[in-house]
C-alpha positions in Angstrom: 80.4 112.1 85.4 79.2 109.3 83.2 77.1 109.4 80.1 74.2 107.6 81.7 72.1 108.7 84.7 72.8 106.3 87.5 69.5 104.4 87.4 69.9 103.6 83.7 73.6 102.7 84.2 72.8 100.3 87.0 69.8 98.8 85.2 71.9 98.4 82.0 74.8 96.6 83.8 72.7 94.2 85.9 72.2 91.6 83.1 76.0 91.3 82.7 76.6 90.9 86.4 74.0 88.2 86.6 75.9 86.1 83.9 79.4 86.9 85.1 81.3 84.7 87.6 84.3 86.9 88.3 84.7 90.2 90.2 83.1 93.2 88.5 84.5 96.7 88.8 82.3 99.4 87.4 83.0 103.0 86.6 81.8 105.8 84.3 78.2 106.1 85.4 78.6 106.4 89.2 78.0 110.0 90.3 77.0 109.7 94.0 77.3 107.6 97.2 73.8 106.4 96.6 74.7 105.2 93.1 77.7 103.4 94.5 75.3 101.6 96.9 73.2 100.5 94.0 76.3 98.9 92.4 76.8 96.9 95.5 73.1 95.9 95.7 73.2 94.4 92.2 76.4 92.5 92.8 79.3 94.8 91.8 82.5 94.3 93.7 84.3 97.7 93.1 83.5 101.1 91.9 85.9 103.3 89.9 85.6 107.0 90.8 87.6 109.4 88.4 90.1 111.7 90.0 88.1 114.7 88.9 85.3 113.5 91.3 87.7 112.8 94.1 85.4 114.4 96.7 83.3 111.2 96.5 86.2 108.9 97.4 86.5 109.3 101.2 82.7 109.3 101.9 82.3 106.2 99.7 85.2 104.4 101.4 83.7 105.3 104.8 80.3 104.0 103.9 81.2 100.9 101.8 84.9 100.2 102.7 88.2 101.1 101.0 88.3 97.8 99.1 85.2 99.0 97.2 86.7 102.3 95.9 89.2 102.5 93.0 90.4 106.0 92.1 90.7 106.2 88.3 93.5 108.5 87.2 93.4 109.1 83.4 95.9 111.5 81.9 97.4 112.6 78.6 101.0 112.6 77.6 103.5 113.9 78.3 102.6 112.9 81.9 100.7 113.8 85.0 102.3 116.4 87.1 104.7 115.4 89.9 102.5 117.1 92.5 99.4 115.0 91.8 97.9 113.9 95.0 96.1 110.6 95.3 92.9 110.8 97.3 93.0 109.2 100.8 90.4 106.5 101.1 90.8 104.8 97.8 91.7 101.2 98.2 93.3 101.0 94.8 94.5 103.2 92.0 93.8 102.6 88.2 96.3 104.5 86.2 95.7 105.1 82.4 97.5 107.2 79.8 94.6 108.2 77.5 97.0 108.7 74.6 98.1 105.0 74.8 94.6 103.5 75.1 94.2 100.9 72.3 97.6 101.8 70.8 99.5 98.6 71.7 102.4 100.9 72.4 103.1 99.6 75.9 102.3 101.0 79.3 103.7 104.4 80.4 106.4 102.9 82.6 108.1 106.2 83.7 104.8 107.5 85.1 103.9 104.1 86.6 107.2 103.9 88.4 106.8 107.5 89.8 103.2 106.8 91.0 104.1 103.4 92.5 106.7 105.2 94.7 104.1 107.7 96.0 101.2 105.4 97.0 100.7 102.7 99.5 97.6 101.0 97.9 97.5 98.5 95.0 98.2 100.1 91.6 96.6 98.8 88.4 97.9 100.1 85.1 96.0 100.2 81.9 96.2 101.5 78.3 98.8 100.3 75.8 99.5 96.7 76.4 100.8 94.9 73.4 101.8 91.6 75.0 103.2 89.8 78.0 106.5 91.7 77.9 104.6 94.9 78.5 102.9 93.3 81.5 106.2 92.0 82.8 107.7 95.5 82.6 104.7 97.0 84.4 104.9 94.4 87.2 108.7 95.0 87.6 108.0 98.8 87.7 105.6 98.5 90.6 102.2 97.6 89.2 100.1 95.2 91.3 97.8 94.5 88.3 97.6 95.1 84.6 94.5 95.9 82.7 94.2 94.7 79.1 91.5 95.0 76.5 92.4 95.7 72.9 95.0 92.9 72.8 92.2 90.4 73.3 90.3 91.6 70.2 93.2 90.8 67.9 94.8 87.6 69.4 93.4 84.3 70.4 94.4 82.7 73.7 96.3 85.8 74.7 95.6 85.6 78.4 96.7 82.0 78.9 99.9 82.8 77.0 100.5 86.0 79.0 100.1 84.2 82.3 102.5 81.3 81.2 105.2 83.8 80.1 104.9 85.9 83.3 105.0 82.8 85.5 108.1 81.6 83.6 109.8 84.9 84.5 109.0 84.8 88.2 105.9 87.1 88.3 103.2 85.7 90.6 100.0 85.1 88.6 96.9 83.0 89.2 96.6 80.0 86.9 93.2 78.4 86.6 93.0 74.7 86.4 
C-alpha cells in the first residue's frame, strides 16, 4: 500500500486537482474500493493499483468501470518473468522498470515488446526516457503511451520538441494549438 492513509492522501491531492485542467491519474495511496471512490468524488480520472494489490482490480473495475483502473506493474532488472499474468478488469497497464527510473537510460524495450504481445488493453511505459528517440522506440515496440518525468526537470520545452519529432516520424500525437 501507500505511505499515507487514504483520507490523508485524498485530502492532500485535492488542491492539485482543483488547479489542474488535464486528466489526473492517482496511485500510491489507494488501498480500497472505497478509497478509489473518493478519488472519483474529488475529480480524479484514473486510479493506479499496483500488481501486488491485484485483488482490488476486478472489484474496482466492476464498481467504477475499466477505464478508471490502471494496473501498475513495477519490476526490477533483469526482467519480469514470462509467466506474469495481467489482472483481468484493468483498463490499462502502466509498466515501469524500477532500475531505470530517473536514469535517462531509455525504456526497457524487450520487456515492453513482450508485454504488449500478451495484453489487449492500452499499455503505458515509464522509467528511463532520455528523449524523443526513446519515446519513438517505445511506440514502435507496442506502447500506447509514454510516461516521462525526470527529462522535464533538466530540459526546457522538452514536451513540445518530443511531440514535433514524433509527429515528423509518423507517430500520432496530440498537438495543442
